[in-house]
LOLUMDREN-276899 format. One record per atom (N, C-alpha, C): residue number from 1; residue in one letter; atom name; x, y, z. Coordinates in steps of 0.02 Angstrom, whole numbers. Layout:
BEGIN
+-----+-----+------+--------+--------+--------+
|   n | res | atom |      x |      y |      z |
+-----+-----+------+--------+--------+--------+
| NUM |   a |   CA |      X |      Y |      Z |
...
+-----+-----+------+--------+--------+--------+
//
This chain:
BEGIN
+-----+-----+------+--------+--------+--------+
|   n | res | atom |      x |      y |      z |
+-----+-----+------+--------+--------+--------+
|   1 |   m |    N |     46 |    -63 |      7 |
|   1 |   m |   CA |      0 |      5 |      0 |
|   1 |   m |    C |     49 |     64 |     10 |
|   2 |   l |    N |     77 |     95 |     57 |
|   2 |   l |   CA |    113 |    136 |     58 |
|   2 |   l |    C |    195 |    125 |     32 |
|   3 |   t |    N |    205 |     71 |      9 |
|   3 |   t |   CA |    272 |     41 |     -4 |
|   3 |   t |    C |    281 |     50 |    -77 |
|   4 |   y |    N |    234 |     65 |   -121 |
|   4 |   y |   CA |    240 |     77 |   -189 |
|   4 |   y |    C |    301 |    119 |   -216 |
|   5 |   t |    N |    316 |     84 |   -260 |
|   5 |   t |   CA |    377 |    110 |   -292 |
|   5 |   t |    C |    438 |    129 |   -236 |
|   6 |   s |    N |    440 |     93 |   -179 |
|   6 |   s |   CA |    483 |    104 |   -141 |
|   6 |   s |    C |    533 |     44 |   -130 |
|   7 |   e |    N |    542 |     -5 |   -175 |
|   7 |   e |   CA |    580 |    -69 |   -172 |
|   7 |   e |    C |    646 |    -56 |   -144 |
|   8 |   t |    N |    676 |      7 |   -146 |
|   8 |   t |   CA |    741 |      6 |   -125 |
|   8 |   t |    C |    751 |     49 |    -47 |
|   9 |   w |    N |    692 |     59 |    -31 |
|   9 |   w |   CA |    698 |     90 |     45 |
|   9 |   w |    C |    706 |     29 |     86 |
|  10 |   p |    N |    756 |     35 |    131 |
|  10 |   p |   CA |    764 |    -16 |    185 |
|  10 |   p |    C |    713 |    -15 |    246 |
|  11 |   l |    N |    671 |    -62 |    257 |
|  11 |   l |   CA |    620 |    -66 |    298 |
|  11 |   l |    C |    653 |    -87 |    363 |
|  12 |   t |    N |    660 |    -47 |    408 |
|  12 |   t |   CA |    692 |    -80 |    482 |
|  12 |   t |    C |    622 |   -102 |    508 |
|  13 |   k |    N |    628 |   -148 |    563 |
|  13 |   k |   CA |    567 |   -159 |    607 |
|  13 |   k |    C |    517 |   -118 |    632 |
|  14 |   r |    N |    565 |    -70 |    657 |
|  14 |   r |   CA |    521 |     -2 |    676 |
|  14 |   r |    C |    470 |     32 |    626 |
|  15 |   v |    N |    504 |     36 |    565 |
|  15 |   v |   CA |    464 |     58 |    511 |
|  15 |   v |    C |    416 |     23 |    493 |
|  16 |   r |    N |    429 |    -54 |    480 |
|  16 |   r |   CA |    378 |    -95 |    465 |
|  16 |   r |    C |    321 |    -95 |    513 |
|  17 |   k |    N |    341 |    -90 |    579 |
|  17 |   k |   CA |    277 |   -102 |    616 |
|  17 |   k |    C |    233 |    -33 |    610 |
|  18 |   q |    N |    267 |     14 |    599 |
|  18 |   q |   CA |    217 |     91 |    590 |
|  18 |   q |    C |    177 |     81 |    527 |
|  19 |   l |    N |    208 |     52 |    483 |
|  19 |   l |   CA |    171 |     42 |    420 |
|  19 |   l |    C |    100 |      0 |    436 |
|  20 |   n |    N |    115 |    -49 |    477 |
|  20 |   n |   CA |     65 |    -88 |    477 |
|  20 |   n |    C |      3 |    -70 |    510 |
|  21 |   i |    N |     22 |    -25 |    567 |
|  21 |   i |   CA |    -17 |     13 |    614 |
|  21 |   i |    C |    -58 |     57 |    572 |
|  22 |   f |    N |    -18 |     95 |    527 |
|  22 |   f |   CA |    -62 |    153 |    487 |
|  22 |   f |    C |   -111 |    107 |    444 |
|  23 |   e |    N |    -85 |     58 |    408 |
|  23 |   e |   CA |   -127 |     10 |    366 |
|  23 |   e |    C |   -186 |    -10 |    402 |
|  24 |   r |    N |   -183 |    -38 |    457 |
|  24 |   r |   CA |   -245 |    -59 |    510 |
|  24 |   r |    C |   -283 |     -1 |    523 |
|  25 |   k |    N |   -257 |     50 |    536 |
|  25 |   k |   CA |   -299 |    118 |    543 |
|  25 |   k |    C |   -350 |    129 |    475 |
|  26 |   v |    N |   -316 |    129 |    440 |
|  26 |   v |   CA |   -343 |    129 |    359 |
|  26 |   v |    C |   -399 |     86 |    348 |
|  27 |   y |    N |   -386 |     27 |    355 |
|  27 |   y |   CA |   -430 |    -21 |    355 |
|  27 |   y |    C |   -501 |    -19 |    385 |
|  28 |   r |    N |   -480 |      6 |    455 |
|  28 |   r |   CA |   -531 |     11 |    507 |
|  28 |   r |    C |   -581 |     70 |    485 |
|  29 |   r |    N |   -547 |    129 |    466 |
|  29 |   r |   CA |   -589 |    182 |    429 |
|  29 |   r |    C |   -627 |    158 |    374 |
|  30 |   i |    N |   -610 |    120 |    324 |
|  30 |   i |   CA |   -631 |    100 |    267 |
|  30 |   i |    C |   -700 |     57 |    292 |
|  31 |   l |    N |   -680 |     -5 |    318 |
|  31 |   l |   CA |   -734 |    -43 |    336 |
|  31 |   l |    C |   -782 |    -19 |    391 |
|  32 |   g |    N |   -769 |     36 |    438 |
|  32 |   g |   CA |   -807 |     55 |    474 |
|  32 |   g |    C |   -826 |     12 |    533 |
|  33 |   p |    N |   -871 |     38 |    583 |
|  33 |   p |   CA |   -887 |     19 |    645 |
|  33 |   p |    C |   -941 |    -50 |    635 |
|  34 |   v |    N |   -947 |    -94 |    668 |
|  34 |   v |   CA |   -991 |   -144 |    671 |
|  34 |   v |    C |  -1039 |   -144 |    727 |
|  35 |   y |    N |  -1104 |   -170 |    720 |
|  35 |   y |   CA |  -1141 |   -168 |    783 |
|  35 |   y |    C |  -1147 |   -234 |    809 |
|  36 |   d |    N |  -1119 |   -223 |    877 |
|  36 |   d |   CA |  -1125 |   -298 |    921 |
|  36 |   d |    C |  -1196 |   -318 |    937 |
|  37 |   n |    N |  -1219 |   -379 |    922 |
|  37 |   n |   CA |  -1285 |   -375 |    948 |
|  37 |   n |    C |  -1296 |   -393 |   1012 |
|  38 |   e |    N |  -1229 |   -450 |   1041 |
|  38 |   e |   CA |  -1232 |   -466 |   1101 |
|  38 |   e |    C |  -1242 |   -407 |   1147 |
|  39 |   k |    N |  -1197 |   -353 |   1154 |
|  39 |   k |   CA |  -1183 |   -301 |   1190 |
|  39 |   k |    C |  -1222 |   -249 |   1168 |
|  40 |   e |    N |  -1258 |   -244 |   1110 |
|  40 |   e |   CA |  -1310 |   -187 |   1082 |
|  40 |   e |    C |  -1283 |   -124 |   1072 |
|  41 |   k |    N |  -1213 |   -133 |   1041 |
|  41 |   k |   CA |  -1179 |    -61 |   1044 |
|  41 |   k |    C |  -1139 |    -73 |    989 |
|  42 |   w |    N |  -1105 |    -14 |    951 |
|  42 |   w |   CA |  -1062 |     -8 |    907 |
|  42 |   w |    C |   -991 |    -11 |    925 |
|  43 |   r |    N |   -948 |    -49 |    887 |
|  43 |   r |   CA |   -884 |    -48 |    899 |
|  43 |   r |    C |   -833 |    -62 |    841 |
|  44 |   i |    N |   -768 |    -58 |    853 |
|  44 |   i |   CA |   -720 |    -52 |    803 |
|  44 |   i |    C |   -703 |   -127 |    789 |
|  45 |   l |    N |   -674 |   -139 |    732 |
|  45 |   l |   CA |   -649 |   -206 |    700 |
|  45 |   l |    C |   -583 |   -219 |    745 |
|  46 |   t |    N |   -585 |   -295 |    762 |
|  46 |   t |   CA |   -519 |   -306 |    789 |
|  46 |   t |    C |   -475 |   -332 |    738 |
|  47 |   n |    N |   -408 |   -335 |    751 |
|  47 |   n |   CA |   -356 |   -349 |    703 |
|  47 |   n |    C |   -383 |   -433 |    669 |
|  48 |   k |    N |   -408 |   -479 |    695 |
|  48 |   k |   CA |   -423 |   -545 |    673 |
|  48 |   k |    C |   -488 |   -533 |    616 |
|  49 |   e |    N |   -536 |   -478 |    635 |
|  49 |   e |   CA |   -593 |   -468 |    594 |
|  49 |   e |    C |   -577 |   -433 |    530 |
|  50 |   i |    N |   -518 |   -381 |    536 |
|  50 |   i |   CA |   -504 |   -362 |    485 |
|  50 |   i |    C |   -457 |   -394 |    429 |
|  51 |   y |    N |   -416 |   -433 |    437 |
|  51 |   y |   CA |   -372 |   -468 |    400 |
|  51 |   y |    C |   -414 |   -515 |    352 |
|  52 |   p |    N |   -457 |   -543 |    382 |
|  52 |   p |   CA |   -512 |   -594 |    329 |
|  52 |   p |    C |   -539 |   -545 |    273 |
|  53 |   s |    N |   -554 |   -492 |    300 |
|  53 |   s |   CA |   -593 |   -453 |    247 |
|  53 |   s |    C |   -545 |   -417 |    189 |
|  54 |   v |    N |   -487 |   -408 |    220 |
|  54 |   v |   CA |   -441 |   -387 |    152 |
|  54 |   v |    C |   -390 |   -432 |    128 |
|  55 |   k |    N |   -407 |   -495 |    145 |
|  55 |   k |   CA |   -372 |   -564 |    134 |
|  55 |   k |    C |   -289 |   -559 |    145 |
|  56 |   k |    N |   -280 |   -542 |    212 |
|  56 |   k |   CA |   -216 |   -535 |    244 |
|  56 |   k |    C |   -207 |   -586 |    281 |
|  57 |   t |    N |   -145 |   -615 |    297 |
|  57 |   t |   CA |   -141 |   -662 |    364 |
|  57 |   t |    C |   -111 |   -637 |    427 |
|  58 |   y |    N |   -146 |   -648 |    476 |
|  58 |   y |   CA |   -135 |   -609 |    544 |
|  58 |   y |    C |    -98 |   -654 |    586 |
|  59 |   y |    N |    -39 |   -646 |    625 |
|  59 |   y |   CA |     -1 |   -687 |    671 |
|  59 |   y |    C |    -12 |   -652 |    730 |
|  60 |   k |    N |    -46 |   -670 |    781 |
|  60 |   k |   CA |    -59 |   -625 |    832 |
|  60 |   k |    C |      4 |   -633 |    876 |
|  61 |   r |    N |     53 |   -696 |    874 |
|  61 |   r |   CA |    106 |   -695 |    916 |
|  61 |   r |    C |    149 |   -642 |    908 |
|  62 |   d |    N |    172 |   -624 |    867 |
|  62 |   d |   CA |    224 |   -570 |    840 |
|  62 |   d |    C |    201 |   -519 |    791 |
|  63 |   n |    N |    134 |   -510 |    788 |
|  63 |   n |   CA |     90 |   -467 |    754 |
|  63 |   n |    C |    125 |   -448 |    688 |
|  64 |   k |    N |    139 |   -506 |    644 |
|  64 |   k |   CA |    167 |   -491 |    582 |
|  64 |   k |    C |    118 |   -502 |    530 |
|  65 |   i |    N |    134 |   -464 |    480 |
|  65 |   i |   CA |     71 |   -477 |    419 |
|  65 |   i |    C |    104 |   -498 |    357 |
|  66 |   k |    N |     73 |   -566 |    339 |
|  66 |   k |   CA |    111 |   -596 |    279 |
|  66 |   k |    C |     84 |   -574 |    215 |
+-----+-----+------+--------+--------+--------+
//
């Protein structure tokens, strides 16, 4: 997404993490809140719920995106 035409940029662990955080923030904005019928209120999507919607793999253990 943000790394388009930046193949030569070195991505450190810190920069990669910041890009992933920003990407999730954008996905949450695009996908919007969901209504939770059990709690009867609106909530934001979790990482586990976001990634299937955008067809990305989520690894909870080390928060890596594949």
